[in-house]
SEKEBA-281683 format. One record per residue (C-alpha): x, y, z. Coordinates in nm, 3 decimals. Example, Ala and Ser with C-alpha at 12.3 -4.5 7.8 and 13.67 -1.06 7.14 Angstrom:
BEGIN
<x: 1.230, y: -0.450, z: 0.780>
<x: 1.367, y: -0.106, z: 0.714>
end
This chain:
BEGIN
<x: 10.197, y: 6.860, z: 8.270>
<x: 10.259, y: 7.107, z: 7.994>
<x: 10.275, y: 7.421, z: 8.127>
<x: 10.516, y: 7.614, z: 7.937>
<x: 10.852, y: 7.770, z: 7.983>
<x: 10.878, y: 7.838, z: 8.372>
<x: 11.025, y: 8.171, z: 8.413>
<x: 11.268, y: 8.276, z: 8.671>
<x: 11.336, y: 8.645, z: 8.756>
<x: 11.625, y: 8.834, z: 8.917>
<x: 11.697, y: 9.173, z: 9.058>
<x: 12.005, y: 9.367, z: 8.964>
<x: 12.205, y: 9.294, z: 9.267>
<x: 12.470, y: 9.016, z: 9.256>
<x: 12.275, y: 8.783, z: 9.515>
<x: 11.956, y: 8.790, z: 9.352>
<x: 12.144, y: 8.703, z: 8.975>
<x: 12.262, y: 8.398, z: 9.139>
<x: 11.961, y: 8.234, z: 9.334>
<x: 11.791, y: 8.329, z: 8.975>
<x: 12.013, y: 8.120, z: 8.826>
<x: 11.997, y: 7.815, z: 9.078>
<x: 11.611, y: 7.891, z: 9.087>
<x: 11.678, y: 7.752, z: 8.668>
<x: 11.926, y: 7.514, z: 8.713>
<x: 11.713, y: 7.298, z: 8.940>
<x: 11.426, y: 7.338, z: 8.783>
<x: 11.566, y: 7.280, z: 8.409>
<x: 11.562, y: 6.922, z: 8.405>
<x: 11.149, y: 6.902, z: 8.496>
<x: 11.027, y: 7.203, z: 8.293>
<x: 11.158, y: 7.433, z: 7.942>
<x: 11.364, y: 7.749, z: 8.158>
<x: 11.391, y: 8.115, z: 8.083>
<x: 11.605, y: 8.290, z: 8.317>
<x: 11.481, y: 8.687, z: 8.299>
<x: 11.734, y: 8.870, z: 8.482>
<x: 11.788, y: 9.191, z: 8.586>
<x: 11.483, y: 9.356, z: 8.618>
<x: 11.515, y: 9.591, z: 8.855>
<x: 11.387, y: 9.713, z: 9.245>
<x: 11.113, y: 9.521, z: 9.394>
<x: 10.831, y: 9.735, z: 9.199>
<x: 10.945, y: 9.558, z: 8.878>
<x: 10.999, y: 9.291, z: 8.937>
<x: 10.651, y: 9.244, z: 9.150>
<x: 10.459, y: 9.379, z: 8.844>
<x: 10.619, y: 9.158, z: 8.638>
<x: 10.519, y: 8.797, z: 8.868>
<x: 10.159, y: 8.950, z: 8.897>
<x: 10.142, y: 9.016, z: 8.493>
<x: 10.287, y: 8.654, z: 8.434>
<x: 10.568, y: 8.796, z: 8.290>
<x: 10.787, y: 8.626, z: 8.523>
<x: 10.630, y: 8.283, z: 8.732>
<x: 10.892, y: 8.266, z: 9.026>
<x: 11.222, y: 8.452, z: 9.236>
<x: 11.384, y: 8.498, z: 9.545>
<x: 11.293, y: 8.710, z: 9.775>
<x: 11.320, y: 8.848, z: 10.193>
<x: 11.040, y: 8.844, z: 10.430>
<x: 11.104, y: 9.129, z: 10.582>
<x: 11.145, y: 9.305, z: 10.222>
<x: 10.751, y: 9.125, z: 10.132>
<x: 10.661, y: 9.207, z: 10.477>
<x: 10.738, y: 9.590, z: 10.428>
<x: 10.753, y: 9.667, z: 10.055>
<x: 10.528, y: 9.450, z: 9.948>
<x: 10.246, y: 9.419, z: 10.181>
<x: 10.298, y: 9.746, z: 10.351>
<x: 10.351, y: 9.628, z: 10.789>
<x: 10.551, y: 9.808, z: 10.899>
<x: 10.655, y: 9.511, z: 11.163>
<x: 10.744, y: 9.201, z: 11.107>
<x: 10.502, y: 8.956, z: 10.979>
<x: 10.505, y: 8.548, z: 11.026>
<x: 10.457, y: 8.327, z: 10.740>
<x: 10.174, y: 8.196, z: 10.777>
<x: 10.034, y: 8.586, z: 10.740>
<x: 10.215, y: 8.620, z: 10.514>
<x: 10.095, y: 8.372, z: 10.325>
<x: 9.752, y: 8.469, z: 10.390>
<x: 9.777, y: 8.845, z: 10.261>
<x: 9.961, y: 8.743, z: 9.961>
<x: 9.681, y: 8.467, z: 9.842>
<x: 9.450, y: 8.781, z: 9.703>
<x: 9.706, y: 8.855, z: 9.492>
<x: 9.754, y: 8.569, z: 9.332>
<x: 10.092, y: 8.476, z: 9.494>
<x: 10.247, y: 8.232, z: 9.724>
<x: 10.597, y: 8.284, z: 9.935>
<x: 10.776, y: 7.930, z: 10.048>
<x: 11.084, y: 7.701, z: 10.007>
<x: 11.324, y: 7.880, z: 10.297>
<x: 11.663, y: 7.899, z: 10.110>
<x: 11.862, y: 7.858, z: 10.407>
<x: 12.007, y: 8.225, z: 10.466>
<x: 11.848, y: 8.572, z: 10.666>
<x: 12.065, y: 8.839, z: 10.423>
<x: 11.952, y: 9.136, z: 10.637>
<x: 12.010, y: 9.540, z: 10.605>
<x: 12.272, y: 9.676, z: 10.823>
<x: 12.511, y: 9.986, z: 10.785>
<x: 12.869, y: 9.968, z: 10.731>
<x: 13.214, y: 10.212, z: 10.760>
<x: 13.564, y: 10.195, z: 10.717>
<x: 13.720, y: 9.981, z: 10.940>
<x: 14.007, y: 10.182, z: 11.049>
<x: 13.726, y: 10.412, z: 11.193>
<x: 13.704, y: 10.344, z: 11.497>
<x: 13.464, y: 10.631, z: 11.646>
<x: 13.129, y: 10.463, z: 11.590>
<x: 13.084, y: 10.092, z: 11.636>
<x: 12.695, y: 10.121, z: 11.675>
<x: 12.367, y: 10.277, z: 11.447>
<x: 12.357, y: 10.488, z: 11.785>
<x: 12.638, y: 10.693, z: 11.736>
<x: 12.591, y: 10.834, z: 11.384>
<x: 12.378, y: 11.080, z: 11.529>
<x: 12.685, y: 11.227, z: 11.747>
<x: 12.852, y: 11.281, z: 11.396>
<x: 12.642, y: 11.465, z: 11.159>
<x: 12.967, y: 11.563, z: 10.971>
<x: 12.952, y: 11.200, z: 10.826>
<x: 12.875, y: 11.139, z: 10.486>
<x: 12.625, y: 10.839, z: 10.391>
<x: 12.566, y: 10.652, z: 9.993>
<x: 12.286, y: 10.479, z: 10.014>
<x: 12.078, y: 10.281, z: 9.758>
<x: 11.855, y: 10.452, z: 9.602>
<x: 11.583, y: 10.178, z: 9.738>
<x: 11.717, y: 10.142, z: 10.039>
<x: 11.685, y: 10.582, z: 10.106>
<x: 11.290, y: 10.472, z: 9.963>
<x: 11.221, y: 10.201, z: 10.146>
<x: 10.958, y: 10.159, z: 10.393>
<x: 11.185, y: 9.931, z: 10.613>
<x: 11.484, y: 10.121, z: 10.512>
<x: 11.663, y: 10.517, z: 10.557>
<x: 11.284, y: 10.663, z: 10.690>
<x: 11.270, y: 10.443, z: 10.982>
<x: 11.603, y: 10.406, z: 11.058>
<x: 11.658, y: 10.797, z: 11.065>
<x: 11.359, y: 10.807, z: 11.290>
<x: 11.482, y: 10.501, z: 11.481>
<x: 11.766, y: 10.652, z: 11.619>
<x: 11.701, y: 11.001, z: 11.557>
<x: 11.977, y: 11.057, z: 11.296>
<x: 12.030, y: 11.445, z: 11.145>
<x: 12.211, y: 11.288, z: 10.817>
<x: 12.094, y: 11.347, z: 10.414>
<x: 12.188, y: 11.036, z: 10.257>
<x: 12.267, y: 11.072, z: 9.871>
<x: 12.200, y: 10.792, z: 9.602>
<x: 12.416, y: 10.564, z: 9.497>
<x: 12.468, y: 10.279, z: 9.322>
<x: 12.457, y: 9.901, z: 9.536>
<x: 12.760, y: 9.835, z: 9.254>
<x: 13.009, y: 10.096, z: 9.373>
<x: 12.934, y: 10.219, z: 9.684>
<x: 13.255, y: 10.029, z: 9.788>
<x: 13.429, y: 10.168, z: 9.675>
<x: 13.327, y: 10.513, z: 9.668>
<x: 13.339, y: 10.407, z: 10.053>
<x: 13.725, y: 10.233, z: 9.998>
<x: 13.795, y: 10.648, z: 9.825>
<x: 13.664, y: 10.810, z: 10.129>
<x: 13.387, y: 11.021, z: 9.885>
<x: 13.124, y: 10.912, z: 10.122>
<x: 13.172, y: 10.720, z: 10.504>
<x: 12.866, y: 10.532, z: 10.555>
<x: 12.714, y: 10.292, z: 10.361>
<x: 12.391, y: 10.016, z: 10.344>
<x: 12.513, y: 9.688, z: 10.295>
<x: 12.358, y: 9.299, z: 10.261>
<x: 12.496, y: 9.115, z: 10.512>
<x: 12.610, y: 8.840, z: 10.270>
<x: 12.786, y: 9.097, z: 10.061>
<x: 13.143, y: 8.924, z: 9.939>
<x: 13.286, y: 9.268, z: 9.969>
<x: 13.216, y: 9.330, z: 10.297>
<x: 13.602, y: 9.181, z: 10.406>
<x: 13.690, y: 9.243, z: 10.111>
<x: 13.755, y: 9.614, z: 10.250>
<x: 13.766, y: 9.579, z: 10.592>
<x: 13.454, y: 9.709, z: 10.698>
<x: 13.315, y: 9.782, z: 11.016>
<x: 12.925, y: 9.690, z: 11.041>
<x: 12.789, y: 9.879, z: 11.272>
<x: 12.543, y: 9.740, z: 11.538>
<x: 12.196, y: 9.777, z: 11.520>
<x: 12.115, y: 9.765, z: 11.923>
<x: 11.747, y: 9.888, z: 11.883>
<x: 11.690, y: 9.564, z: 11.637>
<x: 11.509, y: 9.784, z: 11.385>
<x: 11.607, y: 9.583, z: 11.044>
<x: 11.358, y: 9.214, z: 11.031>
<x: 11.529, y: 8.920, z: 10.939>
<x: 11.562, y: 8.918, z: 10.560>
<x: 11.513, y: 8.492, z: 10.482>
<x: 11.539, y: 8.442, z: 10.162>
<x: 11.229, y: 8.219, z: 9.985>
<x: 11.112, y: 8.183, z: 9.650>
<x: 10.818, y: 8.436, z: 9.576>
<x: 10.598, y: 8.272, z: 9.338>
<x: 10.258, y: 8.209, z: 9.169>
<x: 10.033, y: 8.058, z: 9.305>
<x: 9.987, y: 7.835, z: 8.988>
<x: 10.351, y: 7.729, z: 8.992>
<x: 10.303, y: 7.406, z: 9.149>
<x: 9.974, y: 7.249, z: 8.901>
<x: 10.185, y: 7.447, z: 8.533>
<x: 10.530, y: 7.226, z: 8.714>
<x: 10.454, y: 6.985, z: 8.924>
<x: 10.849, y: 6.857, z: 8.880>
<x: 10.984, y: 7.143, z: 8.855>
<x: 10.814, y: 7.270, z: 9.138>
<x: 10.922, y: 6.907, z: 9.327>
<x: 11.281, y: 7.020, z: 9.212>
<x: 11.317, y: 7.361, z: 9.363>
<x: 11.175, y: 7.221, z: 9.738>
<x: 11.474, y: 7.047, z: 9.772>
<x: 11.646, y: 7.369, z: 9.793>
<x: 11.476, y: 7.406, z: 10.125>
<x: 11.764, y: 7.512, z: 10.384>
<x: 11.990, y: 7.406, z: 10.221>
<x: 12.218, y: 7.715, z: 10.141>
<x: 12.370, y: 7.890, z: 10.463>
<x: 12.499, y: 8.179, z: 10.472>
<x: 12.847, y: 8.043, z: 10.401>
<x: 12.745, y: 7.903, z: 10.080>
<x: 12.513, y: 8.263, z: 9.986>
<x: 12.894, y: 8.434, z: 10.035>
<x: 13.085, y: 8.214, z: 9.917>
<x: 12.892, y: 8.249, z: 9.547>
<x: 12.868, y: 8.616, z: 9.575>
<x: 13.254, y: 8.664, z: 9.610>
<x: 13.325, y: 8.399, z: 9.287>
<x: 13.088, y: 8.643, z: 9.113>
<x: 13.220, y: 8.974, z: 9.213>
<x: 13.593, y: 8.895, z: 9.330>
<x: 13.705, y: 8.558, z: 9.090>
<x: 13.554, y: 8.709, z: 8.810>
<x: 13.328, y: 8.351, z: 8.739>
<x: 12.951, y: 8.391, z: 8.602>
<x: 12.592, y: 8.406, z: 8.719>
<x: 12.524, y: 8.104, z: 8.593>
<x: 12.888, y: 7.921, z: 8.643>
<x: 12.892, y: 7.960, z: 8.983>
<x: 12.571, y: 7.803, z: 9.050>
<x: 12.608, y: 7.539, z: 8.814>
<x: 12.936, y: 7.522, z: 9.037>
<x: 12.731, y: 7.483, z: 9.421>
<x: 12.475, y: 7.234, z: 9.282>
<x: 12.731, y: 7.013, z: 9.104>
<x: 12.920, y: 7.042, z: 9.438>
<x: 12.580, y: 6.859, z: 9.603>
<x: 12.431, y: 7.185, z: 9.793>
<x: 12.693, y: 7.224, z: 10.050>
<x: 12.952, y: 7.517, z: 10.130>
<x: 13.213, y: 7.552, z: 9.991>
<x: 13.508, y: 7.802, z: 9.957>
<x: 13.612, y: 7.961, z: 9.549>
<x: 13.786, y: 7.861, z: 9.368>
<x: 14.165, y: 8.100, z: 9.331>
<x: 14.051, y: 8.413, z: 9.173>
<x: 14.191, y: 8.359, z: 8.806>
<x: 14.181, y: 8.757, z: 8.715>
<x: 13.911, y: 8.915, z: 8.533>
<x: 13.866, y: 8.834, z: 8.128>
<x: 14.024, y: 9.118, z: 7.983>
<x: 13.802, y: 9.366, z: 7.777>
<x: 13.819, y: 9.203, z: 7.433>
<x: 13.671, y: 8.904, z: 7.580>
<x: 13.378, y: 9.048, z: 7.710>
<x: 13.337, y: 9.288, z: 7.398>
<x: 13.306, y: 9.000, z: 7.170>
<x: 13.121, y: 8.767, z: 7.397>
<x: 12.908, y: 8.482, z: 7.272>
<x: 12.588, y: 8.661, z: 7.360>
<x: 12.723, y: 8.966, z: 7.148>
<x: 12.517, y: 8.876, z: 6.798>
<x: 12.179, y: 8.860, z: 7.075>
<x: 12.231, y: 9.155, z: 7.204>
<x: 12.304, y: 9.348, z: 6.904>
<x: 12.012, y: 9.161, z: 6.730>
<x: 11.765, y: 9.324, z: 7.033>
<x: 11.920, y: 9.603, z: 7.030>
<x: 11.886, y: 9.678, z: 6.689>
<x: 11.518, y: 9.516, z: 6.661>
<x: 11.424, y: 9.768, z: 6.938>
<x: 11.545, y: 10.124, z: 6.776>
<x: 11.389, y: 9.981, z: 6.491>
<x: 11.032, y: 9.916, z: 6.559>
<x: 11.025, y: 10.189, z: 6.786>
<x: 11.145, y: 10.475, z: 6.544>
<x: 10.919, y: 10.361, z: 6.287>
<x: 10.695, y: 10.364, z: 6.468>
<x: 10.760, y: 10.715, z: 6.575>
<x: 10.757, y: 10.803, z: 6.208>
<x: 10.411, y: 10.640, z: 6.158>
<x: 10.243, y: 10.838, z: 6.426>
<x: 10.525, y: 11.155, z: 6.413>
<x: 10.472, y: 11.295, z: 6.049>
<x: 10.124, y: 11.324, z: 6.083>
<x: 10.125, y: 11.468, z: 6.377>
<x: 10.396, y: 11.735, z: 6.228>
<x: 10.167, y: 11.767, z: 5.919>
<x: 9.846, y: 11.839, z: 6.176>
<x: 10.119, y: 12.084, z: 6.352>
<x: 10.192, y: 12.280, z: 6.104>
<x: 9.815, y: 12.328, z: 5.909>
<x: 9.658, y: 12.361, z: 6.215>
<x: 9.776, y: 12.665, z: 6.418>
<x: 9.503, y: 12.638, z: 6.702>
<x: 9.640, y: 12.244, z: 6.789>
<x: 10.026, y: 12.399, z: 6.709>
<x: 10.178, y: 12.455, z: 7.082>
<x: 9.952, y: 12.163, z: 7.211>
<x: 10.050, y: 11.924, z: 7.031>
<x: 10.434, y: 12.008, z: 7.098>
<x: 10.384, y: 12.030, z: 7.400>
<x: 10.222, y: 11.742, z: 7.493>
<x: 10.493, y: 11.492, z: 7.251>
<x: 10.720, y: 11.772, z: 7.517>
<x: 10.588, y: 11.663, z: 7.837>
<x: 10.642, y: 11.324, z: 7.700>
<x: 11.042, y: 11.361, z: 7.681>
<x: 11.061, y: 11.461, z: 8.059>
<x: 10.922, y: 11.165, z: 8.208>
<x: 11.237, y: 10.944, z: 8.385>
<x: 11.280, y: 10.648, z: 8.145>
<x: 11.281, y: 10.410, z: 8.424>
<x: 10.966, y: 10.600, z: 8.584>
<x: 10.805, y: 10.518, z: 8.266>
<x: 10.862, y: 10.185, z: 8.246>
<x: 10.786, y: 10.098, z: 8.596>
<x: 10.431, y: 10.294, z: 8.479>
<x: 10.358, y: 10.079, z: 8.125>
<x: 10.442, y: 9.736, z: 8.294>
<x: 10.119, y: 9.740, z: 8.514>
<x: 9.951, y: 9.885, z: 8.216>
<x: 10.067, y: 9.710, z: 7.938>
<x: 10.036, y: 9.344, z: 8.205>
<x: 10.406, y: 9.277, z: 8.081>
<x: 10.772, y: 9.356, z: 8.108>
<x: 10.976, y: 9.282, z: 7.792>
<x: 11.054, y: 9.427, z: 7.448>
<x: 10.657, y: 9.545, z: 7.393>
<x: 10.688, y: 9.772, z: 7.776>
<x: 11.041, y: 9.877, z: 7.617>
<x: 10.864, y: 9.939, z: 7.270>
<x: 10.678, y: 10.243, z: 7.395>
<x: 10.882, y: 10.382, z: 7.613>
<x: 11.070, y: 10.438, z: 7.310>
<x: 10.871, y: 10.526, z: 7.074>
<x: 10.764, y: 10.826, z: 7.357>
<x: 11.125, y: 10.941, z: 7.347>
<x: 11.113, y: 10.972, z: 6.999>
<x: 10.824, y: 11.157, z: 6.891>
<x: 10.932, y: 11.527, z: 6.987>
<x: 11.209, y: 11.548, z: 6.731>
<x: 11.007, y: 11.361, z: 6.480>
<x: 10.705, y: 11.545, z: 6.465>
<x: 10.892, y: 11.891, z: 6.550>
<x: 11.111, y: 11.908, z: 6.277>
<x: 10.872, y: 11.773, z: 6.070>
<x: 10.629, y: 12.053, z: 6.182>
<x: 10.936, y: 12.314, z: 6.157>
<x: 11.029, y: 12.181, z: 5.787>
<x: 10.635, y: 12.222, z: 5.659>
<x: 10.637, y: 12.562, z: 5.823>
<x: 10.995, y: 12.653, z: 5.575>
<x: 10.796, y: 12.598, z: 5.288>
<x: 10.780, y: 12.953, z: 5.108>
<x: 10.442, y: 13.031, z: 5.107>
<x: 10.426, y: 13.109, z: 4.725>
<x: 10.559, y: 12.812, z: 4.664>
<x: 10.215, y: 12.729, z: 4.775>
<x: 10.008, y: 12.952, z: 4.635>
<x: 10.158, y: 12.885, z: 4.270>
<x: 10.037, y: 12.498, z: 4.320>
<x: 9.690, y: 12.605, z: 4.403>
<x: 9.723, y: 12.797, z: 4.126>
<x: 9.820, y: 12.523, z: 3.924>
<x: 9.552, y: 12.298, z: 3.998>
<x: 9.654, y: 12.100, z: 4.296>
<x: 9.469, y: 11.949, z: 4.547>
<x: 9.603, y: 12.049, z: 4.895>
<x: 9.653, y: 11.690, z: 4.948>
<x: 9.877, y: 11.679, z: 4.618>
<x: 10.033, y: 11.964, z: 4.721>
<x: 10.062, y: 11.790, z: 5.035>
<x: 10.265, y: 11.501, z: 4.898>
<x: 10.454, y: 11.655, z: 4.596>
<x: 10.560, y: 12.025, z: 4.739>
<x: 10.572, y: 12.030, z: 5.101>
<x: 10.655, y: 11.746, z: 5.219>
<x: 10.958, y: 11.678, z: 4.977>
<x: 11.028, y: 12.009, z: 5.033>
<x: 11.073, y: 11.951, z: 5.483>
<x: 11.239, y: 11.595, z: 5.397>
<x: 11.546, y: 11.666, z: 5.444>
<x: 11.457, y: 11.917, z: 5.802>
<x: 11.237, y: 11.627, z: 5.858>
<x: 11.490, y: 11.320, z: 5.766>
<x: 11.759, y: 11.525, z: 6.053>
<x: 11.449, y: 11.461, z: 6.322>
<x: 11.396, y: 11.092, z: 6.254>
<x: 11.780, y: 11.076, z: 6.242>
<x: 11.797, y: 11.264, z: 6.602>
<x: 11.509, y: 11.005, z: 6.750>
<x: 11.682, y: 10.737, z: 6.582>
<x: 12.055, y: 10.817, z: 6.713>
<x: 11.821, y: 10.869, z: 7.143>
<x: 11.671, y: 10.531, z: 7.100>
<x: 12.035, y: 10.434, z: 7.056>
<x: 12.177, y: 10.546, z: 7.347>
<x: 11.789, y: 10.507, z: 7.539>
<x: 11.757, y: 10.129, z: 7.466>
<x: 12.012, y: 10.077, z: 7.654>
<x: 11.744, y: 10.084, z: 7.984>
<x: 11.488, y: 9.798, z: 7.874>
<x: 11.734, y: 9.536, z: 7.973>
<x: 11.543, y: 9.684, z: 8.305>
<x: 11.239, y: 9.510, z: 8.200>
<x: 11.389, y: 9.201, z: 8.025>
<x: 11.425, y: 9.358, z: 7.678>
<x: 11.784, y: 9.261, z: 7.621>
<x: 12.020, y: 9.503, z: 7.467>
<x: 12.354, y: 9.614, z: 7.496>
<x: 12.190, y: 9.752, z: 7.931>
<x: 12.213, y: 9.390, z: 7.934>
<x: 12.592, y: 9.364, z: 8.001>
<x: 12.553, y: 9.724, z: 8.135>
<x: 12.335, y: 9.623, z: 8.406>
<x: 12.556, y: 9.351, z: 8.500>
<x: 12.854, y: 9.621, z: 8.483>
<x: 12.686, y: 9.805, z: 8.741>
<x: 12.597, y: 9.615, z: 8.948>
<x: 12.892, y: 9.402, z: 9.007>
<x: 13.121, y: 9.709, z: 8.940>
<x: 13.267, y: 9.563, z: 8.638>
<x: 13.452, y: 9.853, z: 8.409>
<x: 13.510, y: 9.599, z: 8.181>
<x: 13.160, y: 9.478, z: 8.164>
<x: 12.961, y: 9.859, z: 8.144>
<x: 13.238, y: 9.869, z: 7.889>
<x: 13.136, y: 9.563, z: 7.691>
<x: 12.789, y: 9.673, z: 7.673>
<x: 12.880, y: 10.105, z: 7.613>
<x: 13.136, y: 10.043, z: 7.301>
<x: 12.907, y: 9.844, z: 7.081>
<x: 12.599, y: 10.126, z: 7.138>
<x: 12.823, y: 10.395, z: 7.071>
<x: 12.958, y: 10.224, z: 6.809>
<x: 12.606, y: 10.128, z: 6.649>
<x: 12.480, y: 10.515, z: 6.715>
<x: 12.750, y: 10.614, z: 6.509>
<x: 12.654, y: 10.434, z: 6.234>
<x: 12.300, y: 10.499, z: 6.251>
<x: 12.415, y: 10.900, z: 6.229>
<x: 12.692, y: 10.805, z: 5.977>
<x: 12.361, y: 10.621, z: 5.743>
<x: 12.105, y: 10.880, z: 5.762>
<x: 12.374, y: 11.148, z: 5.729>
<x: 12.357, y: 10.960, z: 5.395>
<x: 12.005, y: 10.923, z: 5.321>
<x: 12.058, y: 11.242, z: 5.423>
<x: 12.261, y: 11.385, z: 5.107>
<x: 12.072, y: 11.166, z: 4.881>
<x: 11.736, y: 11.339, z: 4.947>
<x: 11.935, y: 11.702, z: 4.845>
<x: 12.066, y: 11.546, z: 4.607>
<x: 11.746, y: 11.507, z: 4.484>
<x: 11.595, y: 11.807, z: 4.517>
<x: 11.885, y: 11.994, z: 4.300>
end
């Protein structure tokens, strides 16, 4: 049966990227597949799964129990399936390894070996991932269980190991299959009160997947119990330490007959130029430019009439400007998380909606300001010459306000080039895709490979608008 394209999701950390590729490549001989990678935290990936924007992804039992089903203690697989079914979701195919949370410190500090001993050292600095700080099975419960007085600071998981090594923090949260635990010689603190549940890796999927993709689903069943903890650590190391690609590591593991293997000797990371000019450059550029053009065009279509309305209606002016100003203050990732369930999808549409919201303020404000700066005497003269209010707007107000309006559109466009990098968090592509991978791997070259093209595009956009502004000013002389 042809069920369309099997869409595989993954979160924004190394292991999830790799598991997403293993799922995709395992199913690929039997169905069209797509990997929508690096979608962000559990809430975003779950919303994408429920909306049908993805069909399956690798999740962990502890996360399903606490973050999705909101239990404060572990539940068995049978209960999990019963509670997921009303959501249209199923869970199965245990992959074979447990990747639990833990806290770790530098190995050269032997004063603390257990989580309970942390309470005796209130001056220790905690750098914990943002999701861990907010999870039901994360910091709040852990601090309560062990009576920990520290106040953690939020720190992206991709840079936590380096921050710990550089003594900027003393304690970080880790995954037990992280490859960098051994590389940095860290000491994992014993969970003597057994706070952390098991995080056995499973497939979380839409219930219609086995029916829509029977052959692919049968192939995925073969993954059950095949990925050992040693396998997963080796694959994480191959990416994070040896600099291999997610797809390449997954392909190597599958080709090896699904047996544990050691990563190949490190060949060194590819150079910045190679990553900058990678095969995906044109695709990412096209996606990024499309997002910016469409969002700014939509903002002009809505924002210019709103600016005109605000200019000619004093009672509405403050309301309109306040409304678009408030929209600008909504954090980008929060806005994306809100838009996914509202629009029922991930990808380009919610990304465009978010970029449109952020582009509105400079366009509305500058349109209003430009029209208000038109001398009142010119307006009166236009009416005295018999021009209607509509003709006066088209032939007097808007032409004279054009330079100020163009400055607003330029600001919106340049801002959108930078803001569009968030689109990668919900699978809309663009240069942000490289940036999210760079953050996940703490790979500065990959970060720069995404940031440099975005900066160049912003400069080109600014230069283009300055040429247009000069042409507009010259045309008024």
